[in-house]
PAFIVEX-96750 format. One record per atom (N, C-alpha, C): residue number from 0; residue in three letters; y, x, z; atom name. Coordinates in pm, 1 decimal. Layout:
// PAFIVEX-96750
   kemi   fidren         yy         xx         zz   nuro
    NUM      Ala          Y          X          Z     CA
...
END
This chain:
// PAFIVEX-96750
   kemi   fidren         yy         xx         zz   nuro
      0      Met      614.5    -1426.2      953.5      N
      0      Met      473.5    -1403.5      925.6     CA
      0      Met      457.3    -1364.0      778.4      C
      1      Tyr      352.4    -1289.0      752.5      N
      1      Tyr      330.4    -1238.8      618.2     CA
      1      Tyr      194.7    -1284.1      566.1      C
      2      Asp      189.6    -1314.0      436.6      N
      2      Asp       65.7    -1349.4      369.5     CA
      2      Asp        8.9    -1220.3      310.0      C
      3      Trp      -97.5    -1168.6      369.7      N
      3      Trp     -149.0    -1038.3      329.9     CA
      3      Trp     -230.5    -1042.7      201.6      C
      4      Asn     -233.0    -1156.6      134.5      N
      4      Asn     -296.7    -1161.7        2.2     CA
      4      Asn     -191.9    -1150.7     -107.6      C
      5      Asp      -66.9    -1145.8      -69.5      N
      5      Asp       43.8    -1136.1     -163.8     CA
      5      Asp       64.5     -989.8     -202.8      C
      6      Glu       75.8     -962.9     -331.5      N
      6      Glu       92.5     -825.4     -379.9     CA
      6      Glu      221.7     -761.7     -329.2      C
      7      Ala      326.1     -840.5     -314.3      N
      7      Ala      453.7     -787.7     -265.9     CA
      7      Ala      440.6     -737.3     -122.4      C
      8      Asp      363.9     -807.2      -39.0      N
      8      Asp      343.4     -761.1       98.4     CA
      8      Asp      258.3     -635.3      102.8      C
      9      Ala      164.8     -624.5        8.7      N
      9      Ala       83.9     -502.6        1.2     CA
      9      Ala      172.7     -383.4      -31.5      C
     10      Glu      262.1     -400.8     -126.7      N
     10      Glu      354.9     -292.4     -163.1     CA
     10      Glu      449.6     -261.5      -47.7      C
     11      Arg      494.3     -364.1       22.3      N
     11      Arg      583.9     -345.1      136.4     CA
     11      Arg      512.9     -265.9      246.3      C
     12      Phe      386.0     -296.5      269.7      N
     12      Phe      310.2     -224.0      371.0     CA
     12      Phe      305.5      -75.0      337.3      C
     13      Val      273.5      -43.5      214.2      N
     13      Val      262.6       97.1      173.2     CA
     13      Val      398.3      165.7      183.3      C
     14      Arg      503.7      101.0      134.1      N
     14      Arg      637.4      161.4      140.7     CA
     14      Arg      684.3      181.2      284.2      C
     15      Thr      654.6       84.2      369.0      N
     15      Thr      706.7       87.6      505.3     CA
     15      Thr      625.2      177.2      597.7      C
     16      Tyr      492.9      173.0      587.1      N
     16      Tyr      410.8      236.4      689.6     CA
     16      Tyr      330.6      357.7      646.0      C
     17      Ala      318.2      383.2      517.9      N
     17      Ala      234.9      496.3      475.0     CA
     17      Ala      287.1      628.8      530.7      C
     18      Asp      417.4      649.6      523.9      N
     18      Asp      475.4      774.4      573.1     CA
     18      Asp      459.7      786.2      725.2      C
     19      Leu      480.3      676.1      795.5      N
     19      Leu      463.6      674.2      940.6     CA
     19      Leu      320.0      709.4      979.8      C
     20      Ile      223.7      648.4      912.3      N
     20      Ile       83.0      675.1      941.0     CA
     20      Ile       50.1      820.6      909.3      C
     21      Leu      100.5      870.3      799.2      N
     21      Leu       77.0     1009.9      761.6     CA
     21      Leu      128.2     1104.9      869.4      C
     22      Arg      251.2     1083.3      916.3      N
     22      Arg      308.6     1170.6     1020.1     CA
     22      Arg      229.0     1161.7     1149.9      C
     23      Leu      187.9     1041.8     1189.2      N
     23      Leu      109.1     1027.6     1311.8     CA
     23      Leu      -25.1     1100.8     1299.9      C
     24      Cys      -89.0     1087.0     1184.4      N
     24      Cys     -217.6     1154.0     1164.3     CA
     24      Cys     -201.9     1305.6     1162.0      C
     25      Leu      -96.6     1354.1     1098.0      N
     25      Leu      -72.4     1498.4     1095.9     CA
     25      Leu      -43.4     1550.1     1235.6      C
     26      Ser       24.4     1469.8     1317.2      N
     26      Ser       51.7     1513.7     1454.4     CA
     26      Ser      -76.0     1521.0     1537.1      C
     27      His     -179.2     1448.9     1495.4      N
     27      His     -309.0     1456.1     1562.5     CA
     27      His     -394.4     1569.9     1507.6      C
     28      Gly     -342.9     1641.2     1408.5      N
     28      Gly     -416.2     1755.3     1353.7     CA
     28      Gly     -509.2     1718.5     1240.2      C
     29      Leu     -494.0     1601.1     1182.4      N
     29      Leu     -579.9     1560.3     1072.3     CA
     29      Leu     -522.4     1607.8      939.2      C
     30      Ser     -606.8     1610.0      839.4      N
     30      Ser     -562.9     1651.7      706.2     CA
     30      Ser     -492.0     1536.6      636.0      C
     31      Arg     -427.0     1568.2      526.7      N
     31      Arg     -357.2     1466.8      447.5     CA
     31      Arg     -457.2     1363.9      393.5      C
     32      Ala     -574.6     1410.5      350.7      N
     32      Ala     -676.6     1319.0      298.3     CA
     32      Ala     -724.1     1222.8      407.3      C
     33      Asp     -744.7     1274.7      529.2      N
     33      Asp     -785.2     1188.0      639.9     CA
     33      Asp     -675.6     1086.2      670.4      C
     34      Ala     -551.1     1128.6      663.9      N
     34      Ala     -438.8     1037.9      689.7     CA
     34      Ala     -434.3      926.7      584.9      C
     35      Gln     -458.4      961.8      459.5      N
     35      Gln     -459.5      861.2      353.8     CA
     35      Gln     -575.4      764.3      372.6      C
     36      Asp     -690.3      815.6      415.9      N
     36      Asp     -804.6      728.4      444.4     CA
     36      Asp     -773.1      630.9      556.9      C
     37      Ile     -706.9      679.1      660.2      N
     37      Ile     -671.1      593.1      773.1     CA
     37      Ile     -570.7      486.9      728.4      C
     38      Cys     -476.4      523.9      644.5      N
     38      Cys     -379.3      427.8      592.7     CA
     38      Cys     -450.7      317.3      514.8      C
     39      Gln     -542.6      356.0      430.9      N
     39      Gln     -618.7      258.0      353.5     CA
     39      Gln     -704.2      170.6      445.0      C
     40      Glu     -764.3      231.6      544.9      N
     40      Glu     -846.9      157.5      639.7     CA
     40      Glu     -764.7       52.6      714.6      C
     41      Leu     -645.1       88.7      756.7      N
     41      Leu     -558.8       -6.4      827.0     CA
     41      Leu     -517.0     -120.1      735.6      C
     42      Phe     -486.1      -89.1      611.8      N
     42      Phe     -448.4     -191.7      517.1     CA
     42      Phe     -564.7     -288.7      494.4      C
     43      Leu     -685.3     -235.6      480.9      N
     43      Leu     -802.1     -321.9      461.9     CA
     43      Leu     -829.0     -408.5      584.9      C
     44      Lys     -803.7     -353.8      703.5      N
     44      Lys     -818.3     -434.2      825.4     CA
     44      Lys     -721.3     -552.2      824.3      C
     45      Leu     -599.8     -526.0      779.4      N
     45      Leu     -501.3     -634.4      771.0     CA
     45      Leu     -545.7     -741.6      672.2      C
     46      Leu     -599.2     -699.8      558.4      N
     46      Leu     -643.7     -795.8      458.0     CA
     46      Leu     -764.7     -875.9      505.7      C
     47      Ala     -862.2     -806.7      564.6      N
     47      Ala     -985.7     -872.9      605.5     CA
     47      Ala     -964.5     -968.5      722.7      C
     48      Ala     -882.8     -928.5      817.3      N
     48      Ala     -865.0    -1009.0      938.3     CA
     48      Ala     -756.4    -1114.6      922.7      C
     49      Arg     -679.8    -1106.4      813.6      N
     49      Arg     -567.7    -1199.2      792.3     CA
     49      Arg     -479.0    -1205.4      916.1      C
     50      Arg     -441.7    -1088.3      963.0      N
     50      Arg     -357.3    -1078.1     1082.6     CA
     50      Arg     -219.7    -1135.9     1055.2      C
     51      Thr     -163.6    -1197.0     1156.9      N
     51      Thr      -26.2    -1245.2     1148.3     CA
     51      Thr       51.7    -1182.5     1262.1      C
     52      Phe      177.0    -1155.2     1236.7      N
     52      Phe      263.0    -1091.0     1334.4     CA
     52      Phe      386.0    -1178.2     1355.7      C
     53      Thr      433.8    -1178.7     1477.6      N
     53      Thr      549.6    -1261.6     1510.6     CA
     53      Thr      680.2    -1199.7     1462.2      C
     54      Ser      682.8    -1067.2     1446.5      N
     54      Ser      804.3     -999.5     1402.0     CA
     54      Ser      767.1     -866.2     1338.8      C
     55      Glu      865.0     -803.1     1276.6      N
     55      Glu      840.9     -669.9     1218.9     CA
     55      Glu      811.8     -568.2     1328.3      C
     56      Glu      875.2     -585.4     1443.1      N
     56      Glu      852.3     -495.5     1555.8     CA
     56      Glu      707.6     -505.2     1603.7      C
     57      His      655.1     -627.3     1610.1      N
     57      His      515.3     -649.1     1649.5     CA
     57      His      421.7     -585.7     1547.5      C
     58      Glu      453.1     -601.9     1420.2      N
     58      Glu      372.8     -543.2     1313.8     CA
     58      Glu      371.6     -390.5     1323.5      C
     59      Lys      490.2     -330.1     1343.2      N
     59      Lys      500.4     -184.1     1351.4     CA
     59      Lys      425.4     -131.3     1473.8      C
     60      Ala      435.0     -202.8     1584.8      N
     60      Ala      362.2     -162.2     1705.7     CA
     60      Ala      211.9     -163.9     1680.7      C
     61      Trp      164.1     -265.8     1609.9      N
     61      Trp       20.8     -273.2     1579.2     CA
     61      Trp      -20.1     -156.6     1490.6      C
     62      Val       60.9     -125.0     1390.1      N
     62      Val       28.6      -15.5     1299.2     CA
     62      Val       22.6      117.2     1374.6      C
     63      Ile      119.2      141.1     1462.1      N
     63      Ile      120.9      266.3     1538.5     CA
     63      Ile       -0.6      275.1     1629.0      C
     64      Arg      -29.6      167.6     1699.1      N
     64      Arg     -144.0      166.2     1791.2     CA
     64      Arg     -274.6      183.7     1715.1      C
     65      Ala     -290.4      109.3     1605.5      N
     65      Ala     -413.2      117.1     1526.1     CA
     65      Ala     -429.7      255.0     1462.8      C
     66      Ala     -320.7      314.6     1415.1      N
     66      Ala     -328.5      448.4     1354.6     CA
     66      Ala     -368.4      552.0     1459.2      C
     67      Gly     -309.2      543.2     1577.4      N
     67      Gly     -346.0      636.3     1684.9     CA
     67      Gly     -492.4      623.8     1723.1      C
     68      Asn     -539.5      500.5     1734.2      N
     68      Asn     -680.5      478.0     1767.1     CA
     68      Asn     -772.7      529.0     1656.9      C
     69      Ala     -733.9      506.6     1531.1      N
     69      Ala     -815.4      554.4     1419.0     CA
     69      Ala     -822.3      707.3     1418.0      C
     70      Cys     -711.0      773.2     1450.1      N
     70      Cys     -710.0      920.3     1457.3     CA
     70      Cys     -804.5      969.6     1566.2      C
     71      Lys     -795.3      907.6     1681.8      N
     71      Lys     -881.8      948.5     1793.2     CA
     71      Lys    -1028.0      924.4     1760.9      C
     72      Asn    -1058.0      812.8     1695.8      N
     72      Asn    -1196.8      784.4     1657.8     CA
     72      Asn    -1248.3      887.7     1557.8      C
     73      Leu    -1165.5      923.6     1462.7      N
     73      Leu    -1206.6     1022.2     1363.2     CA
     73      Leu    -1229.5     1159.0     1427.8      C
     74      Leu    -1142.3     1195.7     1520.7      N
     74      Leu    -1157.9     1325.1     1587.9     CA
     74      Leu    -1283.3     1329.7     1675.1      C
     75      Arg    -1326.9     1213.7     1725.3      N
     75      Arg    -1448.7     1207.7     1807.0     CA
     75      Arg    -1576.3     1206.6     1723.9      C
     76      Ala    -1564.7     1176.8     1594.8      N
     76      Ala    -1681.9     1163.8     1508.8     CA
     76      Ala    -1755.3     1297.3     1498.5      C
     77      Pro    -1888.8     1293.3     1502.3      N
     77      Pro    -1965.9     1417.9     1497.1     CA
     77      Pro    -1942.9     1498.8     1369.5      C
     78      His    -1923.2     1431.7     1257.5      N
     78      His    -1904.5     1505.0     1131.9     CA
     78      His    -1769.1     1575.1     1124.8      C
     79      His    -1678.7     1539.1     1213.7      N
     79      His    -1544.9     1599.2     1209.3     CA
     79      His    -1538.7     1732.9     1282.4      C
     80      Ser    -1627.2     1753.8     1377.4      N
     80      Ser    -1621.0     1879.9     1452.1     CA
     80      Ser    -1665.4     1994.7     1362.5      C
     81      Arg    -1594.4     2102.3     1368.7      N
     81      Arg    -1621.5     2219.8     1285.4     CA
     81      Arg    -1684.4     2327.3     1373.6      C
     82      Arg    -1812.9     2333.2     1371.0      N
     82      Arg    -1882.9     2429.9     1455.7     CA
     82      Arg    -1978.8     2512.8     1371.6      C
     83      Ala    -1995.6     2634.8     1413.1      N
     83      Ala    -2090.1     2723.8     1347.6     CA
     83      Ala    -2167.7     2798.4     1455.0      C
     84      Leu    -2289.3     2836.0     1422.9      N
     84      Leu    -2368.4     2914.9     1515.8     CA
     84      Leu    -2306.3     3052.5     1529.7      C
     85      Leu    -2327.0     3114.6     1644.1      N
     85      Leu    -2269.8     3245.7     1668.8     CA
     85      Leu    -2317.5     3347.0     1564.5      C
     86      Glu    -2442.2     3333.3     1521.6      N
     86      Glu    -2496.4     3425.1     1421.0     CA
     86      Glu    -2425.4     3409.1     1286.1      C
     87      Gln    -2367.1     3291.8     1261.4      N
     87      Gln    -2300.1     3266.7     1135.0     CA
     87      Gln    -2149.9     3293.9     1142.3      C
     88      Ala    -2101.6     3338.1     1256.5      N
     88      Ala    -1958.1     3353.8     1276.7     CA
     88      Ala    -1894.6     3450.8     1178.4      C
     89      His    -1967.6     3553.5     1137.8      N
     89      His    -1909.3     3650.5     1045.7     CA
     89      His    -1893.8     3594.0      904.2      C
     90      Thr    -1961.2     3483.7      871.4      N
     90      Thr    -1950.3     3424.9      738.0     CA
     90      Thr    -1852.8     3307.5      732.6      C
     91      Val    -1808.0     3259.2      847.2      N
     91      Val    -1716.6     3146.2      850.9     CA
     91      Val    -1575.4     3195.9      824.0      C
     92      Ala    -1507.1     3131.2      731.2      N
     92      Ala    -1371.6     3173.0      695.1     CA
     92      Ala    -1275.1     3144.2      808.7      C
     93      Ala    -1184.9     3236.4      830.5      N
     93      Ala    -1081.0     3216.3      931.9     CA
     93      Ala     -977.6     3119.7      876.8      C
     94      Pro     -917.7     3040.2      963.5      N
     94      Pro     -812.4     2950.3      914.1     CA
     94      Pro     -694.7     3029.8      859.4      C
     95      Glu     -631.1     2973.0      757.8      N
     95      Glu     -517.1     3040.7      696.7     CA
     95      Glu     -398.4     3040.6      792.4      C
     96      Ala     -319.5     3145.4      785.2      N
     96      Ala     -198.6     3152.6      866.8     CA
     96      Ala     -101.2     3046.3      819.5      C
     97      Ser      -34.5     2982.4      913.1      N
     97      Ser       56.1     2873.9      879.1     CA
     97      Ser      201.4     2919.2      889.1      C
     98      Asp      280.9     2874.3      794.3      N
     98      Asp      424.1     2901.0      799.5     CA
     98      Asp      496.1     2797.9      885.4      C
     99      His      425.7     2697.7      927.4      N
     99      His      484.3     2587.7     1002.3     CA
     99      His      450.9     2602.3     1150.8      C
    100      Ala      517.4     2696.2     1215.1      N
    100      Ala      486.1     2728.1     1354.8     CA
    100      Ala      506.7     2608.2     1447.5      C
    101      Ile      610.6     2531.3     1424.0      N
    101      Ile      638.0     2418.5     1512.8     CA
    101      Ile      530.0     2312.3     1499.4      C
    102      Leu      494.7     2275.4     1375.7      N
    102      Leu      391.5     2174.1     1354.8     CA
    102      Leu      258.4     2220.4     1413.3      C
    103      Glu      226.4     2346.2     1394.6      N
    103      Glu      101.5     2399.1     1450.0     CA
    103      Glu      103.2     2395.3     1602.2      C
    104      Ala      217.5     2427.1     1662.3      N
    104      Ala      228.1     2422.7     1808.0     CA
    104      Ala      214.6     2279.3     1858.8      C
    105      Ile      271.4     2183.5     1786.0      N
    105      Ile      258.0     2042.4     1825.3     CA
    105      Ile      114.0     1997.5     1809.8      C
    106      Arg       47.8     2039.4     1703.9      N
    106      Arg      -93.3     2004.5     1684.3     CA
    106      Arg     -181.2     2060.7     1796.0      C
    107      Ala     -139.4     2172.7     1853.3      N
    107      Ala     -218.6     2236.0     1958.9     CA
    107      Ala     -202.7     2166.2     2094.0      C
    108      Leu     -102.5     2079.3     2105.4      N
    108      Leu      -83.6     2006.8     2231.7     CA
    108      Leu     -199.3     1911.0     2256.7      C
    109      Pro     -231.6     1883.5     2382.1      N
    109      Pro     -331.0     1779.5     2412.1     CA
    109      Pro     -282.3     1643.9     2358.7      C
    110      His     -375.4     1554.8     2326.1      N
    110      His     -342.7     1426.2     2264.0     CA
    110      His     -237.7     1347.5     2340.6      C
    111      Arg     -248.8     1344.7     2471.7      N
    111      Arg     -155.8     1262.4     2549.3     CA
    111      Arg      -11.7     1308.2     2531.4      C
    112      Tyr        9.9     1438.2     2518.5      N
    112      Tyr      144.3     1490.2     2498.0     CA
    112      Tyr      187.4     1473.9     2352.2      C
    113      Arg       93.5     1492.8     2261.1      N
    113      Arg      121.8     1482.9     2118.6     CA
    113      Arg      170.4     1342.1     2082.4      C
    114      Asp      107.5     1238.8     2139.0      N
    114      Asp      148.2     1101.0     2111.5     CA
    114      Asp      291.1     1075.6     2158.1      C
    115      Ala      324.0     1123.2     2276.7      N
    115      Ala      459.4     1103.3     2329.8     CA
    115      Ala      562.2     1175.5     2242.6      C
    116      Val      532.3     1296.9     2199.4      N
    116      Val      623.5     1372.4     2113.7     CA
    116      Val      640.6     1301.9     1979.1      C
    117      Ala      531.3     1255.8     1921.4      N
    117      Ala      539.0     1189.6     1791.0     CA
    117      Ala      624.9     1064.1     1797.8      C
    118      Leu      604.8      983.0     1899.9      N
    118      Leu      679.4      857.3     1909.0     CA
    118      Leu      825.9      879.6     1944.7      C
    119      Cys      852.8      966.0     2040.8      N
    119      Cys      991.3      982.7     2087.7     CA
    119      Cys     1073.2     1076.8     1999.9      C
    120      Cys     1013.9     1185.9     1956.3      N
    120      Cys     1091.4     1286.1     1882.0     CA
    120      Cys     1093.2     1259.4     1732.0      C
    121      Trp      980.4     1219.5     1673.7      N
    121      Trp      975.4     1197.5     1529.9     CA
    121      Trp     1015.9     1056.7     1491.1      C
    122      Glu      967.2      959.5     1566.8      N
    122      Glu      991.6      820.2     1530.0     CA
    122      Glu     1116.3      761.6     1594.7      C
    123      Gly     1172.8      830.2     1693.4      N
    123      Gly     1297.6      786.3     1753.1     CA
    123      Gly     1286.5      675.1     1855.6      C
    124      Tyr     1168.0      652.0     1908.0      N
    124      Tyr     1151.4      550.2     2011.2     CA
    124      Tyr     1206.0      600.9     2144.2      C
    125      Ser     1255.9      510.2     2224.4      N
    125      Ser     1297.7      546.4     2359.7     CA
    125      Ser     1172.1      560.0     2445.4      C
    126      Ala     1188.2      615.9     2563.9      N
    126      Ala     1073.4      632.0     2655.0     CA
    126      Ala     1014.5      495.8     2690.8      C
    127      Glu     1100.4      395.7     2706.1      N
    127      Glu     1053.0      261.8     2741.3     CA
    127      Glu      971.4      200.2     2628.5      C
    128      Glu     1019.5      216.7     2503.6      N
    128      Glu      947.0      162.6     2388.5     CA
    128      Glu      814.3      236.5     2368.3      C
    129      Ala      817.7      367.6     2380.6      N
    129      Ala      695.1      446.5     2365.6     CA
    129      Ala      595.1      411.0     2475.4      C
    130      Ala      644.0      388.0     2596.2      N
    130      Ala      555.9      350.4     2707.3     CA
    130      Ala      484.9      219.7     2677.4      C
    131      Arg      557.9      125.1     2621.4      N
    131      Arg      498.9       -4.1     2588.0     CA
    131      Arg      390.7       13.5     2480.6      C
    132      Leu      416.6       97.8     2381.2      N
    132      Leu      319.7      120.6     2274.4     CA
    132      Leu      195.8      195.9     2323.3      C
    133      Leu      215.8      289.4     2416.3      N
    133      Leu      104.7      370.8     2465.6     CA
    133      Leu       31.9      306.3     2583.4      C
    134      Gly       92.8      202.6     2642.4      N
    134      Gly       30.3      135.7     2755.5     CA
    134      Gly       41.9      213.5     2885.4      C
    135      Ile      151.4      289.8     2899.6      N
    135      Ile      175.1      367.0     3021.6     CA
    135      Ile      316.9      339.0     3069.1      C
    136      Ser      355.7      396.9     3181.2      N
    136      Ser      489.9      373.6     3234.0     CA
    136      Ser      591.8      464.6     3164.4      C
    137      Pro      719.3      422.8     3162.4      N
    137      Pro      822.9      509.4     3103.7     CA
    137      Pro      832.7      644.9     3174.8      C
    138      Ala      810.0      646.4     3305.8      N
    138      Ala      813.1      773.3     3379.4     CA
    138      Ala      702.6      866.2     3329.9      C
    139      Ala      585.7      809.7     3297.5      N
    139      Ala      475.4      891.3     3245.9     CA
    139      Ala      510.3      949.1     3109.2      C
    140      Val      578.8      870.1     3026.0      N
    140      Val      620.7      920.9     2894.8     CA
    140      Val      718.5     1036.6     2912.3      C
    141      Arg      817.6     1017.9     2999.9      N
    141      Arg      916.1     1125.0     3022.2     CA
    141      Arg      849.7     1250.8     3076.1      C
    142      Lys      752.4     1235.2     3165.4      N
    142      Lys      681.5     1349.9     3222.0     CA
    142      Lys      599.0     1420.7     3113.7      C
    143      Arg      535.1     1342.5     3026.4      N
    143      Arg      457.7     1402.9     2917.5     CA
    143      Arg      548.5     1479.2     2821.3      C
    144      Leu      666.7     1423.7     2795.2      N
    144      Leu      761.9     1494.1     2708.9     CA
    144      Leu      809.3     1623.4     2773.7      C
    145      Glu      835.6     1618.0     2903.0      N
    145      Glu      879.7     1737.8     2975.3     CA
    145      Glu      772.0     1845.0     2970.6      C
    146      Arg      649.2     1805.6     2994.7      N
    146      Arg      538.6     1902.9     2991.8     CA
    146      Arg      515.7     1956.1     2850.3      C
    147      Ala      527.0     1867.9     2750.4      N
    147      Ala      509.4     1911.6     2611.9     CA
    147      Ala      618.0     2011.8     2573.3      C
    148      Arg      740.6     1985.7     2614.3      N
    148      Arg      849.6     2080.3     2584.0     CA
    148      Arg      822.6     2215.7     2648.0      C
    149      Gly      773.9     2214.5     2771.3      N
    149      Gly      741.5     2339.8     2838.1     CA
    149      Gly      633.0     2416.4     2764.9      C
    150      Met      528.1     2343.5     2721.4      N
    150      Met      419.7     2408.3     2647.1     CA
    150      Met      470.1     2463.1     2514.2      C
    151      Leu      552.9     2384.8     2444.3      N
    151      Leu      606.4     2429.3     2315.7     CA
    151      Leu      698.8     2549.1     2332.4      C
    152      Lys      776.4     2548.7     2439.7      N
    152      Lys      867.0     2660.8     2465.4     CA
    152      Lys      787.1     2789.7     2483.3      C
    153      Asn      677.0     2781.8     2558.1      N
    153      Asn      592.7     2900.2     2578.0     CA
    153      Asn      522.9     2941.8     2448.6      C
    154      Asp      472.9     2843.6     2373.3      N
    154      Asp      400.3     2873.4     2249.4     CA
    154      Asp      490.1     2931.7     2142.4      C
    155      Leu      614.4     2883.2     2136.2      N
    155      Leu      705.1     2924.2     2028.5     CA
    155      Leu      804.0     3031.7     2070.4      C
    156      Lys      784.6     3087.5     2188.1      N
    156      Lys      880.5     3183.3     2243.0     CA
    156      Lys      915.7     3294.2     2143.4      C
    157      Gly      818.8     3357.6     2084.2      N
    157      Gly      845.1     3469.4     1994.6     CA
    157      Gly      859.8     3430.2     1849.4      C
    158      Ala      840.6     3304.2     1814.6      N
    158      Ala      839.9     3263.2     1674.2     CA
    158      Ala      978.4     3263.0     1611.4      C
    159      Phe     1084.0     3245.4     1691.1      N
    159      Phe     1215.7     3230.3     1632.3     CA
    159      Phe     1315.1     3334.9     1681.7      C
    160      Ile     1266.6     3447.9     1723.3      N
    160      Ile     1355.4     3555.0     1770.2     CA
    160      Ile     1403.1     3636.0     1652.4      C
END
C-alpha cells in the first residue's frame, strides 16, 4: 500500500505512469495537453480519495482503466467536438498532413479496437490481461485485434510501398 501524501510516491506515480497515460491518451486521438491534464486529474483523484491498492498490478490496472474512462469522457464533452457551419467551411483550416501514418491510422480506429491495440501491442499485455482490464472476454480482445489489423492493413496499404 502507498501513502499518497508522501512526496516520494508522488514522484513515483509521475515516473511510472505519466508516459503510459500519455500513450493511452494519444491512442484515443487526444492532444498532448489533454493527456497531461488527464494525468494530473488522475493524480489528484488518488490524492483526494486516498486510494489504496493491494499490489502494483492493481494500481496499474486502475490507472489504465481510469485513463481510458477519462479519455472517453473528454471526447464526449461538448466543448471537445470540432464543428463548423457549412457556410464557414471555407474559413476553417484543414488539418496538417501527418508524417506519422501508423499513429494516424490507429487514431482513426473505433475506440473498441484502439483500446485493444494500445493494451496488447504498445503495453505488451496478453489477450487475457487486456480482457480483464477492459471487462470483456479474451476471445473478444483477440477478435478486436484481428479486425483492427485488417483495418490498419487496408488503411496503410499504400503508405509503405
